[in-house]
KOLGULUM-16072 format. One record per residue (C-alpha): z, x, y; chain; residue in one letter; residue number from 1. Coordinates in nm, 2 decimals, always signed. Layout:
REM residues N
      pz      px      py  ch  aa    i
       Z       X       Y   A   a  NUM
...
END
This chain:
REM residues 548
      pz      px      py  ch  aa    i
   +0.00   +0.00   +0.00   A   m    1
   -0.10   +0.16   +0.33   A   p    2
   +0.18   +0.22   +0.59   A   p    3
   +0.21   -0.02   +0.89   A   p    4
   +0.04   +0.07   +1.21   A   p    5
   +0.27   +0.26   +1.45   A   p    6
   +0.34   +0.16   +1.81   A   c    7
   +0.09   +0.34   +2.03   A   r    8
   -0.04   +0.37   +2.38   A   g    9
   +0.14   +0.15   +2.63   A   l   10
   +0.41   +0.06   +2.37   A   l   11
   +0.50   +0.43   +2.34   A   w   12
   +0.52   +0.45   +2.72   A   l   13
   +0.74   +0.14   +2.70   A   g   14
   +0.99   +0.33   +2.48   A   l   15
   +1.03   +0.60   +2.75   A   v   16
   +1.04   +0.35   +3.04   A   l   17
   +1.17   +0.03   +2.90   A   g   18
   +1.22   +0.03   +2.52   A   s   19
   +0.95   -0.23   +2.43   A   v   20
   +0.84   -0.04   +2.11   A   c   21
   +1.20   +0.04   +2.02   A   l   22
   +1.31   -0.32   +2.04   A   e   23
   +1.01   -0.43   +1.83   A   s   24
   +1.10   -0.18   +1.56   A   a   25
   +1.47   -0.28   +1.57   A   a   26
   +1.39   -0.65   +1.54   A   q   27
   +1.20   -0.58   +1.22   A   a   28
   +1.52   -0.44   +1.06   A   n   29
   +1.81   -0.64   +0.93   A   s   30
   +2.07   -0.39   +0.82   A   a   31
   +2.41   -0.44   +0.97   A   t   32
   +2.73   -0.23   +0.98   A   d   33
   +2.53   +0.07   +0.84   A   a   34
   +2.61   +0.42   +0.95   A   l   35
   +2.36   +0.58   +1.18   A   n   36
   +2.23   +0.93   +1.10   A   v   37
   +2.17   +1.22   +1.34   A   l   38
   +1.99   +1.51   +1.17   A   l   39
   +1.98   +1.83   +1.36   A   i   40
   +1.73   +2.09   +1.23   A   i   41
   +1.73   +2.44   +1.38   A   v   42
   +1.44   +2.68   +1.34   A   d   43
   +1.51   +3.03   +1.19   A   d   44
   +1.89   +3.01   +1.23   A   l   45
   +2.09   +3.23   +0.99   A   r   46
   +2.47   +3.16   +0.97   A   p   47
   +2.54   +3.38   +1.27   A   s   48
   +2.79   +3.13   +1.40   A   l   49
   +3.16   +3.15   +1.48   A   g   50
   +3.24   +2.88   +1.21   A   c   51
   +3.08   +3.12   +0.95   A   y   52
   +3.30   +3.41   +1.05   A   g   53
   +3.07   +3.58   +1.30   A   d   54
   +3.30   +3.75   +1.55   A   k   55
   +3.03   +3.83   +1.81   A   l   56
   +2.83   +3.51   +1.85   A   v   57
   +2.95   +3.24   +2.08   A   r   58
   +2.87   +2.90   +1.94   A   s   59
   +3.17   +2.68   +2.05   A   p   60
   +2.99   +2.34   +2.03   A   n   61
   +2.85   +2.40   +1.67   A   i   62
   +3.19   +2.54   +1.58   A   d   63
   +3.35   +2.22   +1.71   A   q   64
   +3.12   +2.01   +1.50   A   l   65
   +3.21   +2.23   +1.20   A   a   66
   +3.58   +2.16   +1.27   A   s   67
   +3.52   +1.79   +1.20   A   h   68
   +3.28   +1.84   +0.91   A   s   69
   +3.24   +1.96   +0.55   A   v   70
   +3.09   +2.31   +0.59   A   l   71
   +2.90   +2.46   +0.30   A   f   72
   +2.94   +2.84   +0.29   A   q   73
   +2.67   +2.90   +0.04   A   n   74
   +2.37   +2.68   +0.12   A   a   75
   +2.02   +2.81   +0.06   A   f   76
   +1.66   +2.71   +0.15   A   a   77
   +1.39   +2.69   -0.12   A   q   78
   +1.14   +2.90   +0.07   A   q   79
   +1.19   +3.12   +0.37   A   a   80
   +0.91   +3.00   +0.59   A   v   81
   +0.89   +2.69   +0.81   A   c   82
   +0.64   +2.44   +0.67   A   a   83
   +0.71   +2.48   +0.30   A   p   84
   +1.09   +2.46   +0.36   A   s   85
   +1.08   +2.15   +0.58   A   r   86
   +0.84   +1.96   +0.35   A   v   87
   +1.07   +2.06   +0.06   A   s   88
   +1.40   +1.94   +0.19   A   f   89
   +1.25   +1.63   +0.37   A   l   90
   +1.09   +1.52   +0.04   A   t   91
   +1.37   +1.64   -0.18   A   g   92
   +1.12   +1.84   -0.39   A   r   93
   +1.08   +2.21   -0.46   A   r   94
   +0.77   +2.40   -0.34   A   p   95
   +0.62   +2.41   -0.69   A   d   96
   +0.62   +2.03   -0.67   A   t   97
   +0.50   +1.99   -0.31   A   t   98
   +0.25   +2.27   -0.39   A   r   99
   +0.29   +2.39   -0.03   A   l  100
   +0.35   +2.76   +0.00   A   y  101
   +0.16   +2.81   +0.32   A   d  102
   +0.08   +2.58   +0.62   A   f  103
   -0.26   +2.45   +0.51   A   n  104
   -0.22   +2.13   +0.31   A   s  105
   -0.06   +1.78   +0.33   A   y  106
   +0.15   +1.70   +0.03   A   w  107
   +0.06   +1.33   +0.01   A   r  108
   -0.31   +1.44   -0.05   A   v  109
   -0.25   +1.77   -0.22   A   h  110
   +0.04   +1.70   -0.46   A   a  111
   +0.16   +1.35   -0.46   A   g  112
   +0.25   +1.06   -0.23   A   n  113
   +0.62   +1.16   -0.22   A   f  114
   +0.87   +0.96   -0.01   A   s  115
   +1.06   +1.14   +0.27   A   t  116
   +1.42   +1.11   +0.38   A   i  117
   +1.32   +0.92   +0.71   A   p  118
   +1.07   +0.71   +0.52   A   q  119
   +1.34   +0.60   +0.28   A   y  120
   +1.58   +0.51   +0.56   A   f  121
   +1.30   +0.33   +0.74   A   k  122
   +1.23   +0.12   +0.43   A   e  123
   +1.60   +0.04   +0.42   A   n  124
   +1.62   -0.11   +0.76   A   g  125
   +1.66   +0.19   +0.99   A   y  126
   +1.48   +0.27   +1.31   A   v  127
   +1.36   +0.62   +1.24   A   t  128
   +1.29   +0.86   +1.53   A   m  129
   +1.17   +1.22   +1.55   A   s  130
   +1.22   +1.46   +1.84   A   v  131
   +1.09   +1.81   +1.86   A   g  132
   +1.01   +2.02   +1.55   A   k  133
   +1.12   +1.82   +1.25   A   v  134
   +0.82   +1.85   +1.02   A   f  135
   +0.61   +2.16   +1.09   A   h  136
   +0.32   +2.04   +1.31   A   p  137
   -0.03   +2.08   +1.19   A   g  138
   -0.21   +2.01   +0.86   A   i  139
   +0.12   +2.03   +0.66   A   s  140
   +0.23   +1.70   +0.82   A   s  141
   -0.12   +1.55   +0.86   A   n  142
   -0.13   +1.64   +1.23   A   h  143
   +0.11   +1.35   +1.29   A   s  144
   +0.45   +1.46   +1.17   A   d  145
   +0.39   +1.23   +0.87   A   d  146
   +0.35   +0.92   +1.09   A   s  147
   +0.35   +0.64   +1.04   A   p  148
   +0.51   +0.68   +0.69   A   y  149
   +0.83   +0.85   +0.81   A   s  150
   +0.88   +0.72   +1.17   A   w  151
   +0.91   +0.38   +1.34   A   s  152
   +0.69   +0.51   +1.62   A   f  153
   +0.51   +0.83   +1.71   A   p  154
   +0.73   +1.14   +1.72   A   p  155
   +0.82   +1.31   +2.05   A   y  156
   +0.71   +1.66   +2.13   A   h  157
   +0.82   +1.84   +2.45   A   p  158
   +0.53   +1.89   +2.69   A   t  159
   +0.64   +2.25   +2.75   A   s  160
   +0.59   +2.35   +2.38   A   e  161
   +0.24   +2.47   +2.46   A   k  162
   +0.37   +2.75   +2.67   A   y  163
   +0.59   +2.91   +2.40   A   e  164
   +0.34   +3.17   +2.30   A   n  165
   +0.16   +3.22   +2.63   A   t  166
   +0.21   +3.49   +2.89   A   k  167
   +0.53   +3.36   +3.05   A   t  168
   +0.76   +3.66   +2.99   A   c  169
   +0.80   +3.89   +3.29   A   r  170
   +0.81   +4.25   +3.18   A   g  171
   +0.95   +4.56   +3.35   A   p  172
   +0.61   +4.60   +3.52   A   d  173
   +0.66   +4.27   +3.70   A   g  174
   +0.36   +4.12   +3.51   A   e  175
   +0.36   +3.83   +3.27   A   l  176
   +0.33   +3.90   +2.90   A   h  177
   +0.34   +3.73   +2.56   A   a  178
   +0.64   +3.93   +2.45   A   n  179
   +0.89   +3.90   +2.17   A   l  180
   +1.18   +3.94   +2.41   A   l  181
   +1.15   +3.67   +2.68   A   c  182
   +1.46   +3.59   +2.88   A   p  183
   +1.34   +3.37   +3.17   A   v  184
   +1.45   +3.21   +3.49   A   d  185
   +1.39   +2.85   +3.40   A   v  186
   +1.29   +2.74   +3.74   A   v  187
   +1.00   +2.99   +3.73   A   d  188
   +0.85   +2.89   +3.40   A   v  189
   +0.57   +2.62   +3.37   A   p  190
   +0.71   +2.27   +3.43   A   e  191
   +1.05   +2.43   +3.52   A   g  192
   +1.20   +2.36   +3.18   A   t  193
   +1.20   +2.47   +2.81   A   l  194
   +1.12   +2.27   +2.50   A   p  195
   +1.47   +2.25   +2.36   A   d  196
   +1.60   +2.12   +2.69   A   k  197
   +1.34   +1.85   +2.69   A   q  198
   +1.42   +1.76   +2.33   A   s  199
   +1.79   +1.72   +2.41   A   t  200
   +1.71   +1.50   +2.71   A   e  201
   +1.47   +1.28   +2.50   A   q  202
   +1.72   +1.25   +2.22   A   a  203
   +1.99   +1.14   +2.46   A   i  204
   +1.76   +0.88   +2.61   A   r  205
   +1.69   +0.74   +2.26   A   l  206
   +2.06   +0.73   +2.18   A   l  207
   +2.11   +0.53   +2.50   A   e  208
   +1.84   +0.28   +2.39   A   k  209
   +1.98   +0.25   +2.04   A   m  210
   +2.33   +0.18   +2.18   A   k  211
   +2.20   -0.14   +2.32   A   m  212
   +2.03   -0.25   +1.99   A   l  213
   +2.19   -0.38   +1.67   A   s  214
   +1.98   -0.19   +1.42   A   s  215
   +2.10   +0.13   +1.26   A   p  216
   +1.91   +0.44   +1.35   A   f  217
   +1.80   +0.77   +1.19   A   f  218
   +1.73   +1.03   +1.46   A   l  219
   +1.61   +1.37   +1.37   A   a  220
   +1.59   +1.64   +1.63   A   i  221
   +1.43   +1.98   +1.57   A   g  222
   +1.52   +2.27   +1.79   A   y  223
   +1.29   +2.56   +1.84   A   h  224
   +1.53   +2.84   +1.91   A   k  225
   +1.61   +3.10   +1.78   A   p  226
   +1.25   +3.11   +1.65   A   h  227
   +1.04   +3.38   +1.82   A   i  228
   +0.95   +3.44   +2.09   A   p  229
   +1.31   +3.47   +2.22   A   f  230
   +1.24   +3.26   +2.52   A   r  231
   +1.57   +3.14   +2.67   A   y  232
   +1.75   +3.12   +3.00   A   p  233
   +1.82   +3.48   +3.10   A   k  234
   +2.18   +3.42   +3.19   A   e  235
   +2.26   +3.40   +2.82   A   f  236
   +2.20   +3.78   +2.79   A   q  237
   +2.52   +3.83   +2.98   A   k  238
   +2.72   +3.70   +2.68   A   l  239
   +2.59   +4.00   +2.48   A   y  240
   +2.60   +4.34   +2.66   A   p  241
   +2.38   +4.59   +2.48   A   l  242
   +2.68   +4.82   +2.44   A   e  243
   +2.84   +4.56   +2.23   A   n  244
   +2.54   +4.51   +2.00   A   i  245
   +2.56   +4.69   +1.67   A   t  246
   +2.27   +4.76   +1.43   A   l  247
   +2.23   +4.59   +1.10   A   a  248
   +2.47   +4.75   +0.85   A   p  249
   +2.18   +4.85   +0.63   A   d  250
   +1.88   +4.92   +0.85   A   p  251
   +1.69   +5.13   +0.60   A   q  252
   +1.45   +5.01   +0.34   A   v  253
   +1.65   +5.04   +0.01   A   p  254
   +1.51   +5.31   -0.23   A   d  255
   +1.50   +5.06   -0.52   A   g  256
   +1.33   +4.78   -0.34   A   l  257
   +0.99   +4.69   -0.51   A   p  258
   +0.71   +4.71   -0.25   A   p  259
   +0.61   +4.35   -0.34   A   v  260
   +0.95   +4.23   -0.22   A   a  261
   +0.92   +4.38   +0.13   A   y  262
   +0.80   +4.17   +0.43   A   n  263
   +0.62   +4.37   +0.69   A   p  264
   +0.70   +4.14   +0.98   A   w  265
   +0.34   +4.11   +1.10   A   m  266
   +0.41   +3.82   +1.34   A   d  267
   +0.66   +4.04   +1.53   A   i  268
   +0.40   +4.32   +1.56   A   r  269
   +0.16   +4.09   +1.74   A   q  270
   +0.39   +4.06   +2.04   A   r  271
   +0.29   +4.27   +2.34   A   e  272
   +0.62   +4.45   +2.38   A   d  273
   +0.62   +4.54   +2.01   A   i  274
   +0.26   +4.66   +2.02   A   q  275
   +0.36   +4.89   +2.30   A   a  276
   +0.60   +5.07   +2.07   A   l  277
   +0.32   +5.18   +1.84   A   n  278
   +0.52   +5.13   +1.52   A   i  279
   +0.38   +5.24   +1.19   A   s  280
   +0.27   +4.98   +0.94   A   v  281
   +0.43   +4.85   +0.71   A   p  282
   +0.77   +5.00   +0.72   A   y  283
   +0.83   +5.10   +1.08   A   g  284
   +1.11   +5.15   +1.18   A   p  285
   +1.16   +4.99   +1.52   A   i  286
   +1.33   +5.23   +1.76   A   p  287
   +1.71   +5.19   +1.76   A   v  288
   +1.74   +5.09   +2.12   A   d  289
   +1.48   +4.81   +2.07   A   f  290
   +1.66   +4.69   +1.76   A   q  291
   +1.96   +4.63   +1.97   A   r  292
   +1.75   +4.43   +2.22   A   k  293
   +1.61   +4.21   +1.95   A   i  294
   +1.96   +4.14   +1.81   A   r  295
   +2.08   +4.07   +2.16   A   q  296
   +1.81   +3.82   +2.23   A   s  297
   +1.85   +3.65   +1.89   A   y  298
   +2.22   +3.60   +1.96   A   f  299
   +2.15   +3.49   +2.32   A   a  300
   +1.90   +3.23   +2.18   A   s  301
   +2.17   +3.10   +1.94   A   v  302
   +2.42   +3.05   +2.23   A   s  303
   +2.15   +2.87   +2.43   A   y  304
   +2.08   +2.65   +2.13   A   l  305
   +2.46   +2.58   +2.11   A   d  306
   +2.46   +2.44   +2.46   A   t  307
   +2.18   +2.20   +2.37   A   q  308
   +2.37   +2.08   +2.06   A   v  309
   +2.68   +2.05   +2.28   A   g  310
   +2.51   +1.83   +2.54   A   h  311
   +2.37   +1.61   +2.26   A   l  312
   +2.70   +1.56   +2.08   A   l  313
   +2.88   +1.50   +2.40   A   s  314
   +2.64   +1.22   +2.48   A   a  315
   +2.69   +1.07   +2.14   A   l  316
   +3.06   +1.08   +2.22   A   d  317
   +3.02   +0.92   +2.56   A   d  318
   +2.81   +0.64   +2.41   A   l  319
   +3.09   +0.57   +2.16   A   q  320
   +2.86   +0.63   +1.86   A   l  321
   +3.07   +0.90   +1.70   A   a  322
   +3.26   +0.64   +1.48   A   n  323
   +2.93   +0.51   +1.34   A   s  324
   +2.71   +0.81   +1.31   A   t  325
   +2.67   +1.07   +1.03   A   i  326
   +2.58   +1.41   +1.17   A   i  327
   +2.40   +1.68   +0.97   A   v  328
   +2.34   +2.03   +1.10   A   f  329
   +2.12   +2.28   +0.92   A   t  330
   +1.83   +2.53   +0.95   A   s  331
   +1.50   +2.56   +0.77   A   d  332
   +1.58   +2.92   +0.66   A   h  333
   +1.75   +3.23   +0.79   A   g  334
   +1.61   +3.54   +0.97   A   w  335
   +1.65   +3.91   +0.91   A   a  336
   +1.78   +4.12   +1.20   A   l  337
   +1.70   +4.47   +1.06   A   g  338
   +1.87   +4.43   +0.72   A   e  339
   +1.67   +4.63   +0.46   A   h  340
   +1.45   +4.75   +0.75   A   g  341
   +1.31   +4.40   +0.77   A   e  342
   +1.27   +4.15   +1.05   A   w  343
   +1.18   +3.77   +1.05   A   a  344
   +1.20   +3.57   +0.73   A   k  345
   +0.94   +3.58   +0.44   A   y  346
   +1.16   +3.71   +0.16   A   s  347
   +1.40   +3.60   -0.11   A   n  348
   +1.71   +3.79   +0.02   A   f  349
   +2.02   +3.60   +0.12   A   d  350
   +1.97   +3.70   +0.48   A   v  351
   +1.65   +3.49   +0.49   A   t  352
   +1.74   +3.20   +0.25   A   t  353
   +2.10   +3.15   +0.35   A   h  354
   +2.14   +2.87   +0.60   A   v  355
   +2.42   +2.69   +0.78   A   p  356
   +2.49   +2.34   +0.65   A   l  357
   +2.75   +2.09   +0.76   A   m  358
   +2.81   +1.72   +0.74   A   f  359
   +3.02   +1.51   +0.98   A   y  360
   +3.10   +1.17   +0.83   A   v  361
   +3.32   +0.94   +1.04   A   p  362
   +3.63   +0.83   +0.85   A   g  363
   +3.58   +1.08   +0.58   A   r  364
   +3.56   +1.43   +0.73   A   t  365
   +3.74   +1.32   +1.04   A   a  366
   +3.96   +1.03   +1.14   A   s  367
   +3.80   +0.74   +1.33   A   f  368
   +3.85   +0.77   +1.71   A   l  369
   +4.08   +0.55   +1.91   A   e  370
   +3.95   +0.40   +2.24   A   a  371
   +3.91   +0.67   +2.50   A   g  372
   +3.92   +0.96   +2.25   A   e  373
   +3.65   +1.23   +2.24   A   k  374
   +3.56   +1.42   +1.93   A   l  375
   +3.28   +1.64   +2.08   A   f  376
   +3.36   +1.73   +2.45   A   p  377
   +3.11   +1.98   +2.58   A   y  378
   +3.22   +2.34   +2.55   A   r  379
   +3.08   +2.61   +2.77   A   n  380
   +3.00   +2.94   +2.59   A   p  381
   +3.06   +3.12   +2.92   A   f  382
   +3.42   +3.01   +2.94   A   d  383
   +3.68   +3.26   +2.83   A   s  384
   +3.70   +3.28   +2.46   A   v  385
   +3.96   +3.05   +2.31   A   s  386
   +4.10   +3.04   +1.96   A   e  387
   +3.84   +3.00   +1.69   A   l  388
   +3.81   +2.64   +1.56   A   m  389
   +3.83   +2.64   +1.18   A   e  390
   +3.59   +2.43   +0.98   A   p  391
   +3.74   +2.10   +0.88   A   g  392
   +3.67   +2.15   +0.51   A   r  393
   +3.48   +2.43   +0.34   A   q  394
   +3.30   +2.46   +0.01   A   s  395
   +3.19   +2.79   -0.15   A   v  396
   +2.99   +2.61   -0.41   A   e  397
   +2.62   +2.71   -0.43   A   l  398
   +2.41   +2.43   -0.28   A   v  399
   +2.04   +2.39   -0.19   A   e  400
   +1.86   +2.21   +0.10   A   l  401
   +1.69   +1.98   -0.16   A   v  402
   +2.03   +1.82   -0.19   A   s  403
   +1.99   +1.67   +0.16   A   l  404
   +1.80   +1.36   +0.04   A   f  405
   +2.04   +1.23   -0.22   A   p  406
   +2.35   +1.33   -0.02   A   t  407
   +2.24   +1.16   +0.30   A   l  408
   +2.13   +0.85   +0.12   A   a  409
   +2.47   +0.82   -0.06   A   g  410
   +2.67   +0.89   +0.25   A   l  411
   +2.48   +0.61   +0.43   A   a  412
   +2.55   +0.36   +0.15   A   g  413
   +2.20   +0.35   +0.03   A   l  414
   +2.11   +0.38   -0.34   A   q  415
   +2.07   +0.75   -0.43   A   v  416
   +1.71   +0.81   -0.55   A   p  417
   +1.69   +0.90   -0.92   A   p  418
   +1.64   +1.25   -1.04   A   r  419
   +1.28   +1.35   -1.08   A   c  420
   +1.12   +1.37   -1.42   A   l  421
   +0.92   +1.68   -1.50   A   i  422
   +0.65   +1.66   -1.39   A   p  423
   +0.70   +1.41   -1.11   A   s  424
   +0.37   +1.42   -0.92   A   f  425
   +0.31   +1.05   -1.00   A   h  426
   +0.65   +0.94   -0.89   A   i  427
   +0.68   +0.83   -0.53   A   m  428
   +1.06   +0.82   -0.50   A   l  429
   +1.29   +1.07   -0.67   A   c  430
   +1.47   +1.39   -0.59   A   r  431
   +1.50   +1.73   -0.74   A   e  432
   +1.83   +1.83   -0.57   A   g  433
   +2.17   +1.72   -0.69   A   r  434
   +2.39   +1.50   -0.48   A   s  435
   +2.68   +1.66   -0.29   A   l  436
   +2.88   +1.33   -0.26   A   l  437
   +3.17   +1.46   -0.46   A   k  438
   +3.27   +1.68   -0.15   A   h  439
   +3.32   +1.37   +0.06   A   f  440
   +3.53   +1.16   -0.17   A   r  441
   +3.87   +1.07   -0.03   A   v  442
   +4.03   +1.02   -0.38   A   h  443
   +4.04   +1.28   -0.65   A   d  444
   +3.83   +1.15   -0.93   A   l  445
   +3.92   +1.39   -1.21   A   e  446
   +3.69   +1.21   -1.46   A   d  447
   +3.38   +1.25   -1.24   A   d  448
   +3.11   +1.43   -1.44   A   l  449
   +3.01   +1.65   -1.15   A   y  450
   +3.37   +1.79   -1.12   A   l  451
   +3.37   +1.92   -1.47   A   r  452
   +3.14   +2.21   -1.37   A   g  453
   +2.80   +2.28   -1.52   A   n  454
   +2.70   +2.65   -1.48   A   p  455
   +2.34   +2.55   -1.42   A   r  456
   +2.44   +2.33   -1.13   A   e  457
   +2.59   +2.63   -0.95   A   l  458
   +2.26   +2.79   -0.89   A   i  459
   +2.03   +2.80   -0.58   A   a  460
   +1.66   +2.86   -0.64   A   y  461
   +1.42   +3.00   -0.39   A   s  462
   +1.07   +3.15   -0.41   A   q  463
   +0.82   +3.34   -0.21   A   y  464
   +0.44   +3.41   -0.26   A   p  465
   +0.26   +3.74   -0.21   A   r  466
   -0.11   +3.84   -0.21   A   p  467
   -0.06   +4.18   -0.35   A   a  468
   +0.19   +4.43   -0.51   A   d  469
   +0.22   +4.63   -0.18   A   s  470
   +0.28   +4.51   +0.18   A   p  471
   -0.04   +4.42   +0.36   A   q  472
   -0.15   +4.23   +0.67   A   w  473
   -0.11   +3.88   +0.50   A   n  474
   +0.19   +3.96   +0.29   A   s  475
   +0.42   +3.74   +0.50   A   d  476
   +0.21   +3.43   +0.52   A   k  477
   -0.06   +3.43   +0.25   A   p  478
   -0.29   +3.14   +0.23   A   s  479
   -0.28   +2.95   -0.11   A   l  480
   -0.61   +3.10   -0.23   A   k  481
   -0.48   +3.45   -0.17   A   d  482
   -0.16   +3.41   -0.36   A   i  483
   -0.16   +3.64   -0.66   A   k  484
   +0.22   +3.69   -0.72   A   i  485
   +0.52   +3.45   -0.69   A   m  486
   +0.87   +3.58   -0.65   A   g  487
   +1.12   +3.34   -0.82   A   y  488
   +1.48   +3.40   -0.72   A   s  489
   +1.81   +3.27   -0.86   A   i  490
   +2.13   +3.30   -0.66   A   r  491
   +2.46   +3.24   -0.84   A   t  492
   +2.81   +3.31   -0.71   A   i  493
   +2.79   +3.65   -0.88   A   d  494
   +2.43   +3.78   -0.84   A   y  495
   +2.08   +3.74   -0.70   A   r  496
   +1.81   +3.78   -0.96   A   y  497
   +1.44   +3.78   -0.86   A   t  498
   +1.13   +3.83   -1.08   A   v  499
   +0.78   +3.87   -0.93   A   w  500
   +0.52   +3.73   -1.17   A   v  501
   +0.15   +3.66   -1.17   A   g  502
   +0.05   +3.33   -1.01   A   f  503
   -0.28   +3.13   -1.04   A   n  504
   -0.33   +2.94   -0.71   A   p  505
   -0.60   +2.72   -0.85   A   n  506
   -0.38   +2.58   -1.13   A   e  507
   -0.04   +2.63   -0.95   A   f  508
   +0.08   +2.82   -1.26   A   l  509
   +0.32   +3.11   -1.28   A   a  510
   +0.27   +3.35   -1.57   A   n  511
   +0.62   +3.48   -1.67   A   f  512
   +0.46   +3.72   -1.92   A   s  513
   +0.30   +3.90   -1.63   A   d  514
   +0.60   +4.06   -1.46   A   v  515
   +0.51   +4.28   -1.16   A   h  516
   +0.86   +4.37   -1.05   A   a  517
   +1.22   +4.26   -1.06   A   g  518
   +1.54   +4.27   -0.85   A   e  519
   +1.90   +4.23   -0.95   A   l  520
   +2.19   +4.25   -0.70   A   y  521
   +2.56   +4.20   -0.79   A   f  522
   +2.71   +4.02   -0.49   A   v  523
   +3.07   +4.13   -0.53   A   d  524
   +2.99   +4.51   -0.54   A   s  525
   +2.67   +4.49   -0.33   A   d  526
   +2.70   +4.20   -0.08   A   p  527
   +2.42   +4.33   +0.13   A   l  528
   +2.18   +4.34   -0.17   A   q  529
   +2.08   +4.71   -0.12   A   d  530
   +2.11   +4.84   -0.48   A   h  531
   +1.86   +4.70   -0.72   A   n  532
   +2.00   +4.71   -1.07   A   m  533
   +1.70   +4.54   -1.24   A   y  534
   +1.59   +4.85   -1.44   A   n  535
   +1.93   +4.94   -1.59   A   d  536
   +2.04   +4.80   -1.93   A   s  537
   +2.25   +4.52   -1.77   A   q  538
   +1.96   +4.41   -1.56   A   g  539
   +1.72   +4.40   -1.85   A   r  540
   +1.96   +4.19   -2.06   A   e  541
   +2.00   +3.94   -1.77   A   l  542
   +1.62   +3.92   -1.73   A   s  543
   +1.57   +3.83   -2.10   A   r  544
   +1.83   +3.56   -2.07   A   s  545
   +1.66   +3.39   -1.78   A   w  546
   +1.29   +3.44   -1.89   A   m  547
   +1.13   +3.10   -1.96   A   p  548
END
């Protein structure tokens, strides 16, 4: 059955100016007393946050959210690149099911007509809204952010997005450049604003509209920063003096790292300020003083992002929606800041697959508010540092982003989609991730099956494709037709094990008899994953135990 036509043209203008389209969408829904959902998705954010123990980064608003949430210490993405990760967790399917490893196909055509999280909520009476970068734009979301399937009306994108990669960064020469490092004076940039500021403003407008309507809402907001370029208000640099910035604890390429596992950070090299450094390909390294500047700008971008999250949550508070809205905060994947001599994402290491993940559920993770109480007052990162707010509840259990679908559905009181069969290309609604609902139960249910502990449940899977055994120009983002090798990675509480095997892109098949390389890191003794033990006797034994 084809999806209904979306509100368009003047109706969309009506949303911004008078809520015509929004009201028509709400009138079509009949759910009452349902919890709303606010899903915050950040781009390229590793867990460099105060609530994850980072002593340098100032993130008081996100930390405040964590203090009222269940925070997962060990959450992992399924592929460390934007489009595949977002399609994976928004459909609840792994990349081998969505068959998206690059940016160049739409899963509904290429793999199967899989339901998405917002689509499921829309079909269950919610007004669903998208602001900013939720799905990755382009072919991978059908050039429409999967509209009209997933959204009640066309998604909003900031008008200033188009300037992100243009020459808007003023260099030491006084000229404008397309740089990696791009602290700006906001009043001087095109339109006098930045995409994430516009997204926050639009999300607040939508919350104000929804406050006046009786229908429950699902609002997803996707923030751009700290994705490159590091284009952020320049005052945030003051939070991170260069003399306080340390290098990565392991800035060298490990001796035992297989060449196929290395990402040569080609997108970084395309920036004008990096090109001027004349760095050798593929291993670099980047000069030490510039490494500190990259880390400074990444952290500054995180603090800028934190202010946007703070304004958004403060508005939710002011509108008295905190008692009726689930809030989820996460990232599509992490980002290397010089660890293993690598930058960007594009690998299977913890530093690129490990993501922040927290859920605020009113009445479960925090008490309901009394009249006049505020749960999320805005906190200025420039204020003198106060005591660190501890997360409300923490779990060290291994979890995956594909768990978002069943967990959000269950928390909202909807039926949890069934587990997928293998294969599941013909099944529209199912999920490959396990539900995390046990972490939100008020009562201790000792007889619950999930609480008994299944070793296979305590595993996070990720994968990354490569075009060749050695780093080359397209190693980071190979197109499907060029993928020759797939790195499948297993993360347990004790170790990370990765095997690089032959892959046929025409049949989407991995050949586990064609092993190109392997990696094994023991987390307790080697938390930074620098010492590859794959080729010793213990590594070979573990490899045989996991070989399909």
